HTML snippet that shows the backbone in 3Dmol.js (N, CA, C, O; Angstrom):
<script src="https://3Dmol.org/build/3Dmol-min.js"></script>
<div id="view" style="width:600px;height:400px;position:relative"></div>
<script>
const pdb = `
ATOM      1  N   UNK A   1     -16.566 -54.548  14.592  1.00  0.00           N
ATOM      2  CA  UNK A   1     -18.070 -53.231  14.677  1.00  0.00           C
ATOM      3  C   UNK A   1     -17.548 -53.405  12.667  1.00  0.00           C
ATOM      4  O   UNK A   1     -16.422 -53.532  12.187  1.00  0.00           O
ATOM      5  N   UNK A   2     -18.844 -53.339  11.997  1.00  0.00           N
ATOM      6  CA  UNK A   2     -19.573 -52.773  10.715  1.00  0.00           C
ATOM      7  C   UNK A   2     -20.696 -52.172  11.001  1.00  0.00           C
ATOM      8  O   UNK A   2     -21.647 -52.423  11.741  1.00  0.00           O
ATOM      9  N   UNK A   3     -20.301 -50.993   9.991  1.00  0.00           N
ATOM     10  CA  UNK A   3     -21.399 -50.044  10.209  1.00  0.00           C
ATOM     11  C   UNK A   3     -21.910 -50.795   8.243  1.00  0.00           C
ATOM     12  O   UNK A   3     -22.898 -50.246   7.755  1.00  0.00           O
ATOM     13  N   UNK A   4     -21.371 -51.672   7.553  1.00  0.00           N
ATOM     14  CA  UNK A   4     -22.560 -52.326   7.041  1.00  0.00           C
ATOM     15  C   UNK A   4     -24.012 -51.855   6.582  1.00  0.00           C
ATOM     16  O   UNK A   4     -24.683 -52.715   7.152  1.00  0.00           O
ATOM     17  N   UNK A   5     -24.680 -51.262   6.097  1.00  0.00           N
ATOM     18  CA  UNK A   5     -26.413 -51.409   5.694  1.00  0.00           C
ATOM     19  C   UNK A   5     -26.946 -52.822   5.118  1.00  0.00           C
ATOM     20  O   UNK A   5     -26.644 -53.684   4.292  1.00  0.00           O
ATOM     21  N   UNK A   6     -27.947 -52.505   6.095  1.00  0.00           N
ATOM     22  CA  UNK A   6     -28.321 -54.322   6.421  1.00  0.00           C
ATOM     23  C   UNK A   6     -30.037 -54.292   6.013  1.00  0.00           C
ATOM     24  O   UNK A   6     -30.352 -53.264   5.414  1.00  0.00           O
ATOM     25  N   UNK A   7     -30.942 -55.078   6.208  1.00  0.00           N
ATOM     26  CA  UNK A   7     -32.076 -55.130   6.445  1.00  0.00           C
ATOM     27  C   UNK A   7     -32.390 -55.173   7.465  1.00  0.00           C
ATOM     28  O   UNK A   7     -33.406 -55.837   7.261  1.00  0.00           O
ATOM     29  N   UNK A   8     -32.387 -54.940   9.022  1.00  0.00           N
ATOM     30  CA  UNK A   8     -31.951 -55.010  10.629  1.00  0.00           C
ATOM     31  C   UNK A   8     -33.933 -54.468  10.778  1.00  0.00           C
ATOM     32  O   UNK A   8     -34.670 -53.686  10.178  1.00  0.00           O
ATOM     33  N   UNK A   9     -34.111 -55.731  12.275  1.00  0.00           N
ATOM     34  CA  UNK A   9     -35.347 -54.865  12.631  1.00  0.00           C
ATOM     35  C   UNK A   9     -34.748 -53.738  14.005  1.00  0.00           C
ATOM     36  O   UNK A   9     -33.637 -53.780  14.534  1.00  0.00           O
ATOM     37  N   UNK A  10     -35.646 -52.991  14.254  1.00  0.00           N
ATOM     38  CA  UNK A  10     -35.488 -51.926  14.794  1.00  0.00           C
ATOM     39  C   UNK A  10     -37.364 -51.219  15.089  1.00  0.00           C
ATOM     40  O   UNK A  10     -38.486 -51.133  14.590  1.00  0.00           O
ATOM     41  N   UNK A  11     -36.371 -50.819  16.486  1.00  0.00           N
ATOM     42  CA  UNK A  11     -37.956 -50.492  17.504  1.00  0.00           C
ATOM     43  C   UNK A  11     -38.202 -49.392  17.642  1.00  0.00           C
ATOM     44  O   UNK A  11     -38.083 -49.246  18.858  1.00  0.00           O
ATOM     45  N   UNK A  12     -38.612 -48.004  17.032  1.00  0.00           N
ATOM     46  CA  UNK A  12     -38.508 -47.004  17.994  1.00  0.00           C
ATOM     47  C   UNK A  12     -39.217 -46.958  19.217  1.00  0.00           C
ATOM     48  O   UNK A  12     -40.342 -47.364  18.926  1.00  0.00           O
ATOM     49  N   UNK A  13     -39.183 -46.656  20.570  1.00  0.00           N
ATOM     50  CA  UNK A  13     -39.470 -46.109  21.519  1.00  0.00           C
ATOM     51  C   UNK A  13     -41.016 -44.626  21.029  1.00  0.00           C
ATOM     52  O   UNK A  13     -41.999 -44.156  21.601  1.00  0.00           O
ATOM     53  N   UNK A  14     -40.386 -44.472  19.813  1.00  0.00           N
ATOM     54  CA  UNK A  14     -41.730 -43.161  19.738  1.00  0.00           C
ATOM     55  C   UNK A  14     -42.803 -43.385  19.558  1.00  0.00           C
ATOM     56  O   UNK A  14     -43.817 -42.898  20.060  1.00  0.00           O
ATOM     57  N   UNK A  15     -42.617 -44.395  18.578  1.00  0.00           N
ATOM     58  CA  UNK A  15     -44.259 -45.022  17.746  1.00  0.00           C
ATOM     59  C   UNK A  15     -44.882 -45.904  18.113  1.00  0.00           C
ATOM     60  O   UNK A  15     -46.102 -46.057  18.057  1.00  0.00           O
ATOM     61  N   UNK A  16     -43.755 -46.856  18.703  1.00  0.00           N
ATOM     62  CA  UNK A  16     -44.407 -48.316  19.361  1.00  0.00           C
ATOM     63  C   UNK A  16     -44.282 -49.481  19.032  1.00  0.00           C
ATOM     64  O   UNK A  16     -44.541 -50.479  19.706  1.00  0.00           O
ATOM     65  N   UNK A  17     -43.624 -49.376  17.318  1.00  0.00           N
ATOM     66  CA  UNK A  17     -43.256 -50.154  16.377  1.00  0.00           C
ATOM     67  C   UNK A  17     -42.138 -50.829  15.814  1.00  0.00           C
ATOM     68  O   UNK A  17     -41.192 -50.190  15.355  1.00  0.00           O
ATOM     69  N   UNK A  18     -42.171 -52.007  15.813  1.00  0.00           N
ATOM     70  CA  UNK A  18     -41.147 -52.479  15.494  1.00  0.00           C
ATOM     71  C   UNK A  18     -40.320 -52.357  13.643  1.00  0.00           C
ATOM     72  O   UNK A  18     -41.374 -51.960  13.145  1.00  0.00           O
ATOM     73  N   UNK A  19     -39.467 -52.393  12.571  1.00  0.00           N
ATOM     74  CA  UNK A  19     -39.729 -52.366  11.202  1.00  0.00           C
ATOM     75  C   UNK A  19     -37.983 -53.250  11.474  1.00  0.00           C
ATOM     76  O   UNK A  19     -36.999 -53.459  12.184  1.00  0.00           O
ATOM     77  N   UNK A  20     -38.810 -53.491  10.072  1.00  0.00           N
ATOM     78  CA  UNK A  20     -37.724 -53.831   8.973  1.00  0.00           C
ATOM     79  C   UNK A  20     -36.969 -53.100   7.711  1.00  0.00           C
ATOM     80  O   UNK A  20     -37.397 -52.802   6.596  1.00  0.00           O
ATOM     81  N   UNK A  21     -35.854 -52.951   8.237  1.00  0.00           N
ATOM     82  CA  UNK A  21     -35.395 -51.446   6.670  1.00  0.00           C
ATOM     83  C   UNK A  21     -34.161 -51.646   6.800  1.00  0.00           C
ATOM     84  O   UNK A  21     -33.658 -52.407   7.627  1.00  0.00           O
ATOM     85  N   UNK A  22     -33.582 -50.982   5.999  1.00  0.00           N
ATOM     86  CA  UNK A  22     -32.443 -51.305   5.723  1.00  0.00           C
ATOM     87  C   UNK A  22     -31.921 -50.069   6.910  1.00  0.00           C
ATOM     88  O   UNK A  22     -32.587 -49.084   7.228  1.00  0.00           O
ATOM     89  N   UNK A  23     -30.377 -50.487   7.506  1.00  0.00           N
ATOM     90  CA  UNK A  23     -30.116 -49.791   9.205  1.00  0.00           C
ATOM     91  C   UNK A  23     -28.249 -50.231   8.930  1.00  0.00           C
ATOM     92  O   UNK A  23     -27.542 -51.124   8.462  1.00  0.00           O
ATOM     93  N   UNK A  24     -28.174 -49.044   9.521  1.00  0.00           N
ATOM     94  CA  UNK A  24     -26.866 -49.802   9.917  1.00  0.00           C
ATOM     95  C   UNK A  24     -26.606 -49.643  11.551  1.00  0.00           C
ATOM     96  O   UNK A  24     -27.458 -49.180  12.309  1.00  0.00           O
ATOM     97  N   UNK A  25     -25.106 -50.164  12.033  1.00  0.00           N
ATOM     98  CA  UNK A  25     -24.988 -50.085  13.671  1.00  0.00           C
ATOM     99  C   UNK A  25     -24.452 -49.227  13.896  1.00  0.00           C
ATOM    100  O   UNK A  25     -23.266 -49.259  13.568  1.00  0.00           O
ATOM    101  N   UNK A  26     -24.893 -48.143  14.478  1.00  0.00           N
ATOM    102  CA  UNK A  26     -23.989 -46.474  14.897  1.00  0.00           C
ATOM    103  C   UNK A  26     -22.671 -46.631  15.305  1.00  0.00           C
ATOM    104  O   UNK A  26     -21.643 -45.980  15.117  1.00  0.00           O
ATOM    105  N   UNK A  27     -22.993 -47.837  16.022  1.00  0.00           N
ATOM    106  CA  UNK A  27     -21.350 -47.605  17.030  1.00  0.00           C
ATOM    107  C   UNK A  27     -21.582 -48.201  18.587  1.00  0.00           C
ATOM    108  O   UNK A  27     -20.930 -49.019  19.237  1.00  0.00           O
ATOM    109  N   UNK A  28     -22.926 -47.352  18.934  1.00  0.00           N
ATOM    110  CA  UNK A  28     -23.963 -46.703  20.528  1.00  0.00           C
ATOM    111  C   UNK A  28     -24.876 -47.794  20.775  1.00  0.00           C
ATOM    112  O   UNK A  28     -25.815 -47.923  21.561  1.00  0.00           O
ATOM    113  N   UNK A  29     -24.294 -48.644  19.790  1.00  0.00           N
ATOM    114  CA  UNK A  29     -26.030 -49.978  20.213  1.00  0.00           C
ATOM    115  C   UNK A  29     -26.653 -49.251  19.946  1.00  0.00           C
ATOM    116  O   UNK A  29     -26.896 -48.674  21.006  1.00  0.00           O
ATOM    117  N   UNK A  30     -27.618 -48.376  18.535  1.00  0.00           N
ATOM    118  CA  UNK A  30     -28.304 -47.943  18.125  1.00  0.00           C
ATOM    119  C   UNK A  30     -28.827 -48.586  16.350  1.00  0.00           C
ATOM    120  O   UNK A  30     -28.031 -48.947  15.484  1.00  0.00           O
ATOM    121  N   UNK A  31     -30.046 -48.570  16.249  1.00  0.00           N
ATOM    122  CA  UNK A  31     -29.927 -48.792  14.266  1.00  0.00           C
ATOM    123  C   UNK A  31     -29.991 -47.082  13.835  1.00  0.00           C
ATOM    124  O   UNK A  31     -30.445 -46.166  14.520  1.00  0.00           O
ATOM    125  N   UNK A  32     -29.503 -47.027  12.748  1.00  0.00           N
ATOM    126  CA  UNK A  32     -30.158 -45.905  11.742  1.00  0.00           C
ATOM    127  C   UNK A  32     -30.231 -46.295  10.493  1.00  0.00           C
ATOM    128  O   UNK A  32     -29.359 -46.850   9.826  1.00  0.00           O
ATOM    129  N   UNK A  33     -31.728 -45.867  10.074  1.00  0.00           N
ATOM    130  CA  UNK A  33     -32.530 -46.342   9.338  1.00  0.00           C
ATOM    131  C   UNK A  33     -30.928 -45.123   8.184  1.00  0.00           C
ATOM    132  O   UNK A  33     -30.189 -44.203   8.534  1.00  0.00           O
ATOM    133  N   UNK A  34     -31.196 -46.144   6.367  1.00  0.00           N
ATOM    134  CA  UNK A  34     -30.734 -45.812   5.368  1.00  0.00           C
ATOM    135  C   UNK A  34     -30.824 -45.398   4.465  1.00  0.00           C
ATOM    136  O   UNK A  34     -30.042 -46.062   3.784  1.00  0.00           O
ATOM    137  N   UNK A  35     -31.327 -44.576   3.757  1.00  0.00           N
ATOM    138  CA  UNK A  35     -32.254 -44.421   2.255  1.00  0.00           C
ATOM    139  C   UNK A  35     -32.882 -43.764   2.693  1.00  0.00           C
ATOM    140  O   UNK A  35     -32.664 -43.068   3.684  1.00  0.00           O
ATOM    141  N   UNK A  36     -34.346 -43.870   1.688  1.00  0.00           N
ATOM    142  CA  UNK A  36     -35.378 -43.439   1.812  1.00  0.00           C
ATOM    143  C   UNK A  36     -36.764 -44.241   1.599  1.00  0.00           C
ATOM    144  O   UNK A  36     -37.923 -43.887   1.385  1.00  0.00           O
ATOM    145  N   UNK A  37     -35.969 -45.761   1.792  1.00  0.00           N
ATOM    146  CA  UNK A  37     -36.717 -46.680   2.066  1.00  0.00           C
ATOM    147  C   UNK A  37     -37.802 -46.193   3.565  1.00  0.00           C
ATOM    148  O   UNK A  37     -37.276 -45.469   4.410  1.00  0.00           O
ATOM    149  N   UNK A  38     -39.013 -46.568   3.734  1.00  0.00           N
ATOM    150  CA  UNK A  38     -39.366 -45.984   5.126  1.00  0.00           C
ATOM    151  C   UNK A  38     -39.374 -47.547   5.886  1.00  0.00           C
ATOM    152  O   UNK A  38     -39.618 -47.574   7.092  1.00  0.00           O
ATOM    153  N   UNK A  39     -39.219 -48.284   5.471  1.00  0.00           N
ATOM    154  CA  UNK A  39     -39.466 -49.857   6.031  1.00  0.00           C
ATOM    155  C   UNK A  39     -40.903 -50.709   5.597  1.00  0.00           C
ATOM    156  O   UNK A  39     -41.704 -50.446   4.700  1.00  0.00           O
ATOM    157  N   UNK A  40     -40.901 -52.048   6.786  1.00  0.00           N
ATOM    158  CA  UNK A  40     -41.941 -51.834   6.855  1.00  0.00           C
ATOM    159  C   UNK A  40     -42.459 -52.400   8.441  1.00  0.00           C
ATOM    160  O   UNK A  40     -41.662 -53.071   9.097  1.00  0.00           O
ATOM    161  N   UNK A  41     -43.719 -52.110   8.950  1.00  0.00           N
ATOM    162  CA  UNK A  41     -44.203 -51.955  10.200  1.00  0.00           C
ATOM    163  C   UNK A  41     -44.588 -53.538  10.251  1.00  0.00           C
ATOM    164  O   UNK A  41     -45.607 -54.006   9.744  1.00  0.00           O
ATOM    165  N   UNK A  42     -43.436 -54.394  11.061  1.00  0.00           N
ATOM    166  CA  UNK A  42     -43.095 -55.635  11.454  1.00  0.00           C
ATOM    167  C   UNK A  42     -44.274 -56.265  12.891  1.00  0.00           C
ATOM    168  O   UNK A  42     -44.823 -57.366  12.922  1.00  0.00           O
ATOM    169  N   UNK A  43     -44.364 -55.306  13.796  1.00  0.00           N
ATOM    170  CA  UNK A  43     -44.531 -55.030  14.577  1.00  0.00           C
ATOM    171  C   UNK A  43     -45.766 -56.477  14.763  1.00  0.00           C
ATOM    172  O   UNK A  43     -45.466 -57.163  15.740  1.00  0.00           O
ATOM    173  N   UNK A  44     -46.877 -56.930  14.094  1.00  0.00           N
ATOM    174  CA  UNK A  44     -47.202 -58.102  14.308  1.00  0.00           C
ATOM    175  C   UNK A  44     -46.706 -59.046  14.468  1.00  0.00           C
ATOM    176  O   UNK A  44     -46.416 -59.445  15.596  1.00  0.00           O
ATOM    177  N   UNK A  45     -46.403 -59.835  13.156  1.00  0.00           N
ATOM    178  CA  UNK A  45     -46.027 -60.159  13.604  1.00  0.00           C
ATOM    179  C   UNK A  45     -44.156 -61.209  14.388  1.00  0.00           C
ATOM    180  O   UNK A  45     -43.773 -62.352  14.637  1.00  0.00           O
ATOM    181  N   UNK A  46     -43.699 -59.916  14.433  1.00  0.00           N
ATOM    182  CA  UNK A  46     -42.508 -59.729  15.381  1.00  0.00           C
ATOM    183  C   UNK A  46     -43.075 -60.500  16.803  1.00  0.00           C
ATOM    184  O   UNK A  46     -42.500 -61.402  17.412  1.00  0.00           O
ATOM    185  N   UNK A  47     -44.103 -59.995  17.065  1.00  0.00           N
ATOM    186  CA  UNK A  47     -44.411 -60.048  18.529  1.00  0.00           C
ATOM    187  C   UNK A  47     -45.325 -61.631  18.974  1.00  0.00           C
ATOM    188  O   UNK A  47     -45.645 -61.992  20.106  1.00  0.00           O
ATOM    189  N   UNK A  48     -45.577 -62.359  17.635  1.00  0.00           N
ATOM    190  CA  UNK A  48     -46.125 -63.320  17.503  1.00  0.00           C
ATOM    191  C   UNK A  48     -45.427 -64.310  17.294  1.00  0.00           C
ATOM    192  O   UNK A  48     -46.159 -65.264  17.034  1.00  0.00           O
ATOM    193  N   UNK A  49     -43.846 -64.707  17.263  1.00  0.00           N
ATOM    194  CA  UNK A  49     -42.593 -65.126  17.117  1.00  0.00           C
ATOM    195  C   UNK A  49     -42.379 -65.555  18.364  1.00  0.00           C
ATOM    196  O   UNK A  49     -42.166 -66.626  18.931  1.00  0.00           O
ATOM    197  N   UNK A  50     -42.583 -63.563  18.844  1.00  0.00           N
ATOM    198  CA  UNK A  50     -41.708 -64.015  20.630  1.00  0.00           C
ATOM    199  C   UNK A  50     -42.464 -64.507  21.398  1.00  0.00           C
ATOM    200  O   UNK A  50     -42.102 -65.140  22.390  1.00  0.00           O
ATOM    201  N   UNK A  51     -43.940 -64.248  20.986  1.00  0.00           N
ATOM    202  CA  UNK A  51     -45.248 -65.533  21.714  1.00  0.00           C
ATOM    203  C   UNK A  51     -45.038 -66.988  21.437  1.00  0.00           C
ATOM    204  O   UNK A  51     -45.006 -67.816  22.348  1.00  0.00           O
ATOM    205  N   UNK A  52     -44.882 -67.320  20.073  1.00  0.00           N
ATOM    206  CA  UNK A  52     -44.440 -68.605  20.382  1.00  0.00           C
ATOM    207  C   UNK A  52     -43.206 -68.727  20.995  1.00  0.00           C
ATOM    208  O   UNK A  52     -43.479 -68.981  22.168  1.00  0.00           O
ATOM    209  N   UNK A  53     -41.811 -68.685  20.851  1.00  0.00           N
ATOM    210  CA  UNK A  53     -40.576 -68.769  21.408  1.00  0.00           C
ATOM    211  C   UNK A  53     -40.666 -68.633  23.585  1.00  0.00           C
ATOM    212  O   UNK A  53     -40.047 -68.964  24.597  1.00  0.00           O
ATOM    213  N   UNK A  54     -41.286 -68.271  23.354  1.00  0.00           N
ATOM    214  CA  UNK A  54     -41.803 -68.195  24.725  1.00  0.00           C
ATOM    215  C   UNK A  54     -42.781 -69.070  25.420  1.00  0.00           C
ATOM    216  O   UNK A  54     -42.944 -69.313  26.616  1.00  0.00           O
ATOM    217  N   UNK A  55     -43.282 -69.407  24.532  1.00  0.00           N
ATOM    218  CA  UNK A  55     -44.040 -70.498  24.845  1.00  0.00           C
ATOM    219  C   UNK A  55     -43.925 -71.507  24.517  1.00  0.00           C
ATOM    220  O   UNK A  55     -44.937 -72.196  24.641  1.00  0.00           O
ATOM    221  N   UNK A  56     -42.752 -72.148  23.957  1.00  0.00           N
ATOM    222  CA  UNK A  56     -42.268 -73.274  23.816  1.00  0.00           C
ATOM    223  C   UNK A  56     -40.921 -73.461  24.931  1.00  0.00           C
ATOM    224  O   UNK A  56     -40.061 -74.319  24.731  1.00  0.00           O
ATOM    225  N   UNK A  57     -40.896 -72.854  25.706  1.00  0.00           N
ATOM    226  CA  UNK A  57     -39.937 -72.317  26.485  1.00  0.00           C
ATOM    227  C   UNK A  57     -40.980 -72.505  28.308  1.00  0.00           C
ATOM    228  O   UNK A  57     -40.687 -72.234  29.473  1.00  0.00           O
ATOM    229  N   UNK A  58     -41.985 -72.987  27.750  1.00  0.00           N
ATOM    230  CA  UNK A  58     -42.851 -73.533  29.071  1.00  0.00           C
ATOM    231  C   UNK A  58     -43.518 -72.188  29.806  1.00  0.00           C
ATOM    232  O   UNK A  58     -43.938 -72.101  30.960  1.00  0.00           O
ATOM    233  N   UNK A  59     -43.483 -71.248  28.843  1.00  0.00           N
ATOM    234  CA  UNK A  59     -43.699 -69.568  29.259  1.00  0.00           C
ATOM    235  C   UNK A  59     -43.499 -68.499  29.722  1.00  0.00           C
ATOM    236  O   UNK A  59     -44.115 -67.455  29.934  1.00  0.00           O
ATOM    237  N   UNK A  60     -42.183 -69.056  29.900  1.00  0.00           N
ATOM    238  CA  UNK A  60     -41.715 -67.674  30.436  1.00  0.00           C
ATOM    239  C   UNK A  60     -40.163 -68.007  30.440  1.00  0.00           C
ATOM    240  O   UNK A  60     -39.750 -69.012  31.018  1.00  0.00           O
ATOM    241  N   UNK A  61     -39.045 -66.847  29.559  1.00  0.00           N
ATOM    242  CA  UNK A  61     -38.465 -66.971  29.638  1.00  0.00           C
ATOM    243  C   UNK A  61     -37.595 -65.616  30.226  1.00  0.00           C
ATOM    244  O   UNK A  61     -38.285 -64.597  30.277  1.00  0.00           O
ATOM    245  N   UNK A  62     -35.980 -65.443  30.740  1.00  0.00           N
ATOM    246  CA  UNK A  62     -35.900 -64.924  31.385  1.00  0.00           C
ATOM    247  C   UNK A  62     -34.299 -63.985  30.818  1.00  0.00           C
ATOM    248  O   UNK A  62     -33.966 -64.331  29.684  1.00  0.00           O
ATOM    249  N   UNK A  63     -33.416 -62.973  31.432  1.00  0.00           N
ATOM    250  CA  UNK A  63     -32.022 -62.983  31.524  1.00  0.00           C
ATOM    251  C   UNK A  63     -31.712 -62.303  32.761  1.00  0.00           C
ATOM    252  O   UNK A  63     -32.473 -61.740  33.548  1.00  0.00           O
ATOM    253  N   UNK A  64     -30.846 -62.409  32.781  1.00  0.00           N
ATOM    254  CA  UNK A  64     -29.949 -61.970  34.008  1.00  0.00           C
ATOM    255  C   UNK A  64     -29.122 -60.922  33.677  1.00  0.00           C
ATOM    256  O   UNK A  64     -28.251 -60.989  32.809  1.00  0.00           O
ATOM    257  N   UNK A  65     -29.409 -59.806  34.449  1.00  0.00           N
ATOM    258  CA  UNK A  65     -28.681 -57.902  33.652  1.00  0.00           C
ATOM    259  C   UNK A  65     -27.305 -58.334  34.144  1.00  0.00           C
ATOM    260  O   UNK A  65     -26.775 -59.333  34.633  1.00  0.00           O
ATOM    261  N   UNK A  66     -27.029 -57.264  33.828  1.00  0.00           N
ATOM    262  CA  UNK A  66     -25.507 -57.338  34.405  1.00  0.00           C
ATOM    263  C   UNK A  66     -25.441 -56.086  35.942  1.00  0.00           C
ATOM    264  O   UNK A  66     -24.374 -55.771  36.470  1.00  0.00           O
ATOM    265  N   UNK A  67     -26.162 -55.808  36.183  1.00  0.00           N
ATOM    266  CA  UNK A  67     -26.687 -54.867  37.345  1.00  0.00           C
ATOM    267  C   UNK A  67     -26.967 -56.069  38.381  1.00  0.00           C
ATOM    268  O   UNK A  67     -26.957 -55.704  39.557  1.00  0.00           O
ATOM    269  N   UNK A  68     -27.183 -57.253  38.188  1.00  0.00           N
ATOM    270  CA  UNK A  68     -27.763 -57.916  38.940  1.00  0.00           C
ATOM    271  C   UNK A  68     -29.046 -58.477  39.103  1.00  0.00           C
ATOM    272  O   UNK A  68     -29.072 -59.504  39.781  1.00  0.00           O
ATOM    273  N   UNK A  69     -30.128 -58.062  38.649  1.00  0.00           N
ATOM    274  CA  UNK A  69     -30.786 -58.072  38.285  1.00  0.00           C
ATOM    275  C   UNK A  69     -31.472 -58.945  37.435  1.00  0.00           C
ATOM    276  O   UNK A  69     -30.809 -59.555  36.596  1.00  0.00           O
ATOM    277  N   UNK A  70     -33.062 -59.170  37.521  1.00  0.00           N
ATOM    278  CA  UNK A  70     -33.458 -60.256  35.542  1.00  0.00           C
ATOM    279  C   UNK A  70     -34.263 -59.929  35.410  1.00  0.00           C
ATOM    280  O   UNK A  70     -35.126 -59.782  36.276  1.00  0.00           O
ATOM    281  N   UNK A  71     -34.334 -59.711  34.450  1.00  0.00           N
ATOM    282  CA  UNK A  71     -35.888 -59.640  33.724  1.00  0.00           C
ATOM    283  C   UNK A  71     -36.481 -60.362  32.876  1.00  0.00           C
ATOM    284  O   UNK A  71     -35.906 -60.784  31.873  1.00  0.00           O
ATOM    285  N   UNK A  72     -37.990 -60.664  33.215  1.00  0.00           N
ATOM    286  CA  UNK A  72     -38.821 -62.572  32.994  1.00  0.00           C
ATOM    287  C   UNK A  72     -39.739 -62.156  31.991  1.00  0.00           C
ATOM    288  O   UNK A  72     -40.527 -61.334  32.461  1.00  0.00           O
ATOM    289  N   UNK A  73     -39.928 -62.388  30.876  1.00  0.00           N
ATOM    290  CA  UNK A  73     -40.966 -62.031  29.961  1.00  0.00           C
ATOM    291  C   UNK A  73     -41.773 -63.430  29.831  1.00  0.00           C
ATOM    292  O   UNK A  73     -41.207 -64.466  29.484  1.00  0.00           O
ATOM    293  N   UNK A  74     -43.340 -63.348  30.187  1.00  0.00           N
ATOM    294  CA  UNK A  74     -44.267 -64.322  30.308  1.00  0.00           C
ATOM    295  C   UNK A  74     -45.034 -64.288  29.305  1.00  0.00           C
ATOM    296  O   UNK A  74     -45.322 -63.213  28.780  1.00  0.00           O
ATOM    297  N   UNK A  75     -45.496 -65.439  28.865  1.00  0.00           N
ATOM    298  CA  UNK A  75     -46.818 -65.710  27.923  1.00  0.00           C
ATOM    299  C   UNK A  75     -47.814 -66.452  28.530  1.00  0.00           C
ATOM    300  O   UNK A  75     -47.658 -67.248  29.457  1.00  0.00           O
ATOM    301  N   UNK A  76     -49.412 -65.997  27.659  1.00  0.00           N
ATOM    302  CA  UNK A  76     -50.224 -67.393  28.245  1.00  0.00           C
ATOM    303  C   UNK A  76     -51.290 -66.954  27.279  1.00  0.00           C
ATOM    304  O   UNK A  76     -51.414 -65.733  27.174  1.00  0.00           O
ATOM    305  N   UNK A  77     -51.999 -67.631  26.631  1.00  0.00           N
ATOM    306  CA  UNK A  77     -53.088 -67.364  26.318  1.00  0.00           C
ATOM    307  C   UNK A  77     -54.420 -67.270  26.689  1.00  0.00           C
ATOM    308  O   UNK A  77     -54.884 -68.244  27.281  1.00  0.00           O
ATOM    309  N   UNK A  78     -55.248 -66.179  26.445  1.00  0.00           N
ATOM    310  CA  UNK A  78     -55.995 -66.182  27.454  1.00  0.00           C
ATOM    311  C   UNK A  78     -57.191 -66.226  26.684  1.00  0.00           C
ATOM    312  O   UNK A  78     -56.947 -66.330  25.482  1.00  0.00           O
ATOM    313  N   UNK A  79     -58.955 -66.160  27.100  1.00  0.00           N
ATOM    314  CA  UNK A  79     -60.383 -65.946  26.147  1.00  0.00           C
ATOM    315  C   UNK A  79     -60.162 -65.232  24.447  1.00  0.00           C
ATOM    316  O   UNK A  79     -59.238 -64.721  23.813  1.00  0.00           O
ATOM    317  N   UNK A  80     -61.241 -65.482  24.277  1.00  0.00           N
ATOM    318  CA  UNK A  80     -61.408 -64.932  22.484  1.00  0.00           C
ATOM    319  C   UNK A  80     -61.899 -63.410  22.899  1.00  0.00           C
ATOM    320  O   UNK A  80     -62.965 -63.068  23.410  1.00  0.00           O
ATOM    321  N   UNK A  81     -60.893 -62.707  22.553  1.00  0.00           N
ATOM    322  CA  UNK A  81     -61.503 -60.834  22.196  1.00  0.00           C
ATOM    323  C   UNK A  81     -62.771 -60.957  21.874  1.00  0.00           C
ATOM    324  O   UNK A  81     -63.167 -61.637  20.928  1.00  0.00           O
ATOM    325  N   UNK A  82     -63.454 -60.338  22.602  1.00  0.00           N
ATOM    326  CA  UNK A  82     -65.248 -59.973  22.692  1.00  0.00           C
ATOM    327  C   UNK A  82     -65.591 -58.683  20.901  1.00  0.00           C
ATOM    328  O   UNK A  82     -66.718 -58.252  20.658  1.00  0.00           O
TER     329      UNK A  82
END
`;
const viewer = $3Dmol.createViewer("view");
viewer.addModel(pdb, "pdb");
viewer.setStyle({}, {cartoon: {color: "spectrum"}});
viewer.zoomTo();
viewer.render();
</script>
């Protein structure tokens, strides 16, 4: 494991935002921001990329979890927002 700081994506459950910032892994599966750079909110861009990935796979992707359950992510395009 390397704890070298590098530009990474991180998700904050408090703000519900995805940040691109200089971070390092803490060894327990979390990322910690380093330095005074506040990072950049890339939530919208990340969501669009994930949507494109799911749509390119037929509108659904899934992962089998270690406890035997399955996580499924679906995407669909709906009408225009008013």
